[in-house]
N, C-alpha and C positions, 0 to 999 in steps of 0.2 A: 481185662480189657484187652479188645481186639485188638489187632492187628493195622490194620487200615483206620481205626478211629484213635489209636494212638500215634501215629502217623499224622493224623488230622489235628490232633491236640499239638502234640509241637509245631506243626507249620502255622497254628495259628496264634499260638505261643510268637512262634519268629515275625510273624507277620505285625503282629502286635507290637514287639520292640521296633520293628523298622519301623511302622508306622508311627511311634511314639517319639524315636527319634529324629525322624524327619517333619516332624511338626514342630519341635522345637531349636531345631539346628538353626534355621535363618535368621535365629533372632538377634540380631547388634552386632557389632561389630569392634573389637580389641586389636586394633591393628599389631603388635608390637608381638602380640600370642599368637591371634589368628592366622597371621600370613605365612607361619613358621613352614607348616605341613603343605600349604600352597605352593610356594616356592617350590620347596624342595622337589615335589611331584612334579614341578614346570621343568626342572632343570635335569631331573631323568627322562622327560617325554623329549628333552632337546637334545640326548642323550650324554650328556655330562654323568662324572661317576662319582659317589662319596669316597672323600678323603683322597682322590688324585683330582677333580677340580674345581671341590668346594668342600668347607671344614664345616662338622656339625659335631656336639660332643655324643650324640644319639639320634634315634628317630629315622635311621635308615629303612627299617621293613615298611613304613607308614608313610616313605616317601616314596618307595618304589608301588605300593599299593594304588596311590594315589596319582601315581603317571599312568596304572593301567585304568584309573577310572576318566583320568584327561580322553584317553588314547579312546574309550568304547563311547564317551558320552561329551567330548570338547570339555575347554578348557574354559570351564564355567562354576558362577556360586554352586549349582542344582548337584554338577560333577562331585563336587565337593564337601556338599550335606549329606549326597546318596552314600557316601563310603563312609561317614561317623552312622549315618541309621543304620547301613548296614552293619556294622558291628556291634550297635546295640541289640540289634536282631540278635545276632552270635551270644553275645553276652547274656541272653535274659535265656537261649538256650543251654549253655551251658551249667547254669544255675538251677535250673529245671532238673537236668540231668546229675549235677553232682548232689543235689536232695534226693532224685532218685535211689543214686547209689547208696545212701546214707538212708537206704531203706524208708525215707519220707514218701506218705501216699502222695498219688500222682494229683489231685486235689488242691493238699494242703501246697506241694513245691511248686504248683501252678504259679499262687499266689504271691510266694518269695521273688520269683522268678520275675512276673510280674511287677512286683515292687520295683525289683532291681531296673527294669525298662526305664522309671523316673530316674536313678542317680546314678546311671552308669555314665554315658554318654550326655545327657543332656544339657547336665548343668554346665559345658563349656560348649557345647553345640556339633562343632565341626571336627575333622581327626586329629590328634594329638599324642604327643609321645606316651604321657601319662597310662591316658585311657587305655592304649594299646599293649604296651606294660603289662595294666592290667586281666587286658581280653585274654593275653600270651600265658599269661602266667596262671591266668583262671583253667586255661584249656590245659595246662600240663598238669593242673592237679586233677584234675578231669580223670587224664589218662592215666597218672598212677594210680589212679582208683581203680579204674578197669582193669591196669594190672595187676590189682590184688583181686579184686571181685570177678573180675569176668567171668563167663559164662561158658567160654569154651578156649582151649589152649590158645589157637590162632589170636583169639582177641588179645590175650594177656600180654602174648609177644609182643604185638603192633603196635599194643597202648604203651608197653614199657623202653619200644625201640625211639616214639616218636617227642619221652616226655624231654629229652635231651634236646631236640631239635626246636622245641615249643619255649622252652625258656631260653634257648639262644635268641630265639627274635625277640622274644621277651627284654632280657639284657639287653641287645641293640634297639631294641626301641626307646629304653630308659634302664636304666642299672638300677634305681632308688624308683620302684617296689620292688624288681624282680628279685635282687638276690635272695631279698628277706622269702621266697619261694622255694629255695635250693635243698635248704634244712627239711623241708617242710615235705617236699615230695619224697626225700631218702626215706624219711621218718614214715610215710604211708609205706613206702616198701618193705619195712621191717616188720609189716604187719603182715606181710603173706601168710596166708596157713600155710607150713609144712615147706614149702621152697622162698624163702625169704634171699638166699646166697642166690640163686637163680634168677629173682625176680630184681636184685639189685646190680648184678652182673648184666644183664637184661639194658637197666637204666643206662650204667657206666660204657658199654656200647652204645648205647643213640647220642650219649654225650660226648664220646671218641670221636665217631662217627660227623656226628656235627661238628665236631672243630677239623678235622678232618675236609670237611666239603668247605668248610670258610676260608679253609687257606688257599684251596684249592681255586675256588672264586675271584679271592683278593688276588692271587699270582695273575687268574687270566685276566682281569680287569684291570690291573696294574697299579696297586693302592699303593701310595708313599707312603711306605713305615714310618717314616720320621712326622709326619703329617700326619696320621694314624695316632703316634703316641703321644705327639702334644695334645692334640682333640678331643681323644677321646679316652684319655689316663689321666696324662701332668695335669693341666688347665680345670676339667672337672673334680680331680684328685684335689688339687688346692683349693677351689672352689666349695668344695663336701668341707673339708676341715674347719674352714671358718665358719660354718653350717654346724659344727658337732655341738656347740654351744647353744642350740636349742631344742639338742636330741633330750627327750627325761631322762634322767637315772631312775634307776627302778623303784628309788623310792617316791619319785615325785610321778610316776605314771597314773596312779589313780587319778592325781588332781589335774592331769593332764585331760585324763579322758574324759572328768567330768567338766573341766571347761569348755570342750569340743563338743558333748555333748550337749550343753546348756545351750550354747551359743547358735548349735543347730537346729535345738528345738524337739529335738528326739528322745518319745519314753522305749521303746523297745532296746535298742543298744545297749542300757542298764539292765531291763531283764537278763536278757542272754549273757552279759555280763555277769550278773550274780549269781544265776542257775547255772551254768558252765560253770564256776569256781565250784560251786557245791558240789555239780557230779564228781569233779577233780578231788573234792579235796575228802569225800564220801570213797574210793576209790581202795586205801585201805582196810579201812572199816568193812567192807566187802571182804579181803582179802582174807580180814580175820576170821571171818565166818568160818567154824568148824563144818567139813563136810556135812555129818550127821544133823545138821541143823535143819530144821524148816524153814527157817526166813530164808526171805528171797534174797536175788542178787541180780544187780545191774550186770548185762552181758558190757561186753568188752564194748563193743555196737556204742552204745549210751555214752560210754568214755571218750574215746574215737572220735564220736561227733561231738562233745562238748569240747576236745581241746581242738578240733577243727574250726568249732565256733569261734574262740578267743584268738586261737591266729589271724584271724581275717579281722577280727577288731584290732590285732596289734599290728599287724601287718599296715592297717588303714593310720592308724595312728601315728607311726612310728614314720611314714609317708610325709603326712603333714607334718609331721617335727623336722625333718631331716630335709627335707625342698621348700619348708618356709610358704608352703602355700596354702592361698585361701581354703579353708577347712571344709567350704561342701564341694571342691572338686576331688578332694583325698576320702570319701567314703563309696566309692562303688559299689563294694561288697560289702555292705552294711543289711542290707536286706538277706543276701547270701548267709552271713555269719548267724542271723536273727532264725534262718531257716535248719541252720546246722542244730542249733539247740534245739528246736521243733524237733526235728529226728533222733536227737537223745531224748526225748519227753518220751516220743512213740515208743522206742527201744525200752524205755523203761519200763512205760507200764505192758507190757508186751511180755516184759521180764516178770513182772508181779502176776498179770494173769494167767501165766502159762502154770503156774504155782500156787494158782488159787488165790491169791490175795485181791480178789475184783475190786475191793471197797477202797485198798489201798491205790490201785491202778487209775480208779478216777483221776488221783490230781495229776499227775503229768496228763494222762489222756486229755483233760479239759482247761489245759493249756493251751492244748492247738489251738482252739477255733478263738481263744483269747490272741496269739501270740499275731495269729494272720490279721485279725480285725482292727488289731492295736497297729499291725505293719502298714496296714492299708491307710489309717491315719496319720502315721508318720509320713507314708508317701505324699500323701497329699497336701501335708503341712509343707514337708518340704519343698512338692513343685509350685507350689503357692509363693514362698518367700522367696527360694533361692535359682529354681529354674526359670520361672515365668518372667523372673524381673532380669534373669542375665546378670546375677547379682557378682560371680563369680569375675565376671568381664571386666569389672569396675562400669556398670552399663545399667543406668534407671530405663529400663526397658519401655517406650514411648508407644503403643499400636497407634498411635492416628499420626506420630510422624512418617514411625512406617510407610504407611498408606499412600500418605502424602508425597512422599520421596523414591514411593517406587518406580514411575515414569520418569524421572529425573537422573536415575543412576545408569551407568553402562549395563549395552544388552547384557553382556556376558554378568553384569551382578542382578540381572533383576529377580534373582527369586531370594536374594539377601531381603532380610527388612531391617531398615536402616534404623540405627540410632547406634551413637560411640560414648566413649568416656568426652568429659568437659574438657580434658586437655588437647582433642583430635579438634583443629579448628577446620579443615575441609568440609564442605558438603558435597551432597552427589552431585548436584551440579558442577562443582568443580572437579570430582574426579571423570565425570564422561569428558568434560572439556578437555583433559589432561590426558586421559585415553586416546581420545581421536587427533589429539596436537601429535603424540608419541608416534600413532600410526604412519602417519603422515612421514614422520624424519627419518632421513638416513641416516646408514650408522649405526654404531651401539649408542646402547645406554645404561646408565650406572646411575642408581638411587642411594643419596646418600637418605636413610632414613628407616620408619617401620614398613611403610606400605608396600611390601617388595612384590605384593601382585599385580605390580602396574609392568613386570616386564614381562609376564604369562598374559593379561589384555592387553598389550601391546602388540606383545608378537615379538617382543628379543631377548637374546639370550641374557642371562641374569649374569652379571659380571663381581660384584660385589664377592671375594674370597671366600667370606663365614654364611652360613646361613640367614641369621639374623644378628641385628646388632646387640649385644650382650658385651662389653671389655670385662675383661678378666675370665669369663666362661667361654665363647665363643671365638673370641682371638685375644690377642694379648692386652693388659692395660696398655696406653700408649708412652707409659712409665716403665713399662715393663723391657727390659734390654731387647726378649724375643721379638720388640713389635715393628723394627725394622726389615726384619725380613718379611712379616706378614703384609707391609707395605709394599717391599717391592713383590710378592706376588699379586695386588692390587693394581700395579701399576704394568706388571705384564700383562695380565685383563686387560686394559685398556686398551694395550699396544693390539693384543690378539685380535679383540673383538672392533676397532675400530670405532672407542666409543667418543661420541659426537655430543651428545647430549649428558647431562648431569642436572638430577633434579632432587633437589634440596627441601626437604621437609621444615617445616617451623620449627619441631621440637624433637627429638630422638628421645623414647621413653625412657630406656636404660642410660643411667648416667656412667663416666667412667669413675667408678667410687675411690680406686684408688689414686687416681691423678686428681679425685676431687673437681671436677668438672665435668658440665654434660658435653657433646657430642656434636658436633658440628668440623664443618670444611678445614676449618685450621688446626683443627685436632692431626690432621692427617699433614706434615709438613710437605714431603714431597712433590703429594697429588697438589697441594696448594700452589705450588710451584709450578707444573706443570698445565694447570690451569691458567695463570698469570700469565704463560708462555703463548698460549694459544689464546689471547686476544678474546677471550668470548664476550657474545651478545646476552645481555638480560634481557628475561621476559618473566612476568606473573604469572599466575595462574591461581584463582582464589590466594589461599596462602602459600602454595609452594613457587621458590624460586626456580628456574629453568636456566641452565648456561647452555647457552650453545657455543660451541668449541667450533675453530677454523681448522679445515683437515689438513691433513700431516702434510 
């Protein structure tokens, strides 16, 4: 394929992935999750520094990227969705590149890449920590393959050096699934023909460079190391330990896979799993063949592709189990896994044909069109059942409601197609009235609730010390001895930003499980005392309670 034609093909894949992502991104609104990276981007745009001015367990590269999109396109839902859409386009290209590096023909790699475009960001829609962690991890895997199979010494050197920074970005986006990819990329490095030590040393140099750069950046930004220890390591580790009970043992891994596949209604992952296992189980048989035998040998490329197929399935399955997320958001690389199995089939077919076993070569060769058609069917089913309905966000998407509500939304949310979970009591008109009111109010703002985009829409600095409300994960539980220090930071923020308005949502989604209660104003006793002392005037807009504090 000519150079310009190949560039056009890749450009078309990127454009298609972006368009698919942008089409589904604005459907529905789940405040507790879809507000996170919006507020993270707004905070950084306002000059706040993560782990100095606000706490979060992860997502920092996503927040920084979103701040860039807000700076370029304004603080609005379109800028938010465009970020996710471009990430979807990048994932589409990365899957195509991965499969091309494994030797799959471009017509087939394009099919699996386009199927990925419906499973990557569309299930959730907007930027999210998990999808960016998968994105950077996928890029690191691609770079590791280039480090081994690149056409030039320069390409192999650069690729090996960027593996570390890419995995660092993945880890800072979300610890799980990023940690699964570290041994995978190192194992890929071990496959470098004749230069394993050099490739691994280059990768390790990249890891060391990334670590050094992050330490320097942290020093320049003034990161609070005690805050980082608590929110990036201690609280997530404590929460992760509770979730270990959900992680399947090796004995139950097959049952968990079957359960996930059945719930999602997908055929091709089962085919990829069975076929890849057969490839790997056959490896000892190929090696035991005497060299004089005329029997064909499957090349290492086929087994390596099969191993990658299994790894991608494993990474998705373990991510779902460990994070307790809905299954539909945990399979962004399922079609990449099927594509890796297709690459294994092609490599086996070529090996058989080269040795004159053309009739035997037809069997794996015929699997390629079957896998492509079956994946397209699976992608259509997945889109219809999980993406178009926005089921991941507990939303039964209603297109008619979305169209009726468009004119009622605040101008900055006009790109949002309104549908919300049943627990969300406010309407687009309520949001518009609240935003208009907050923009006119003097002084700072504190939102006690999940709808943190209110800060950016009102043009007010975010003041809650944690990025979102999840007791025992993003801040200590109210019964945790570390909670008083967190509340002190909250009160300091109120003083610093001259907060005069508190917005109380009717319900905060995630309760304080260790305390056995829902979160409300009275969960913050010192904040409650401050509010009482400043004799607030109370008003309501829809279900929102608004407390207007007297000036200090």
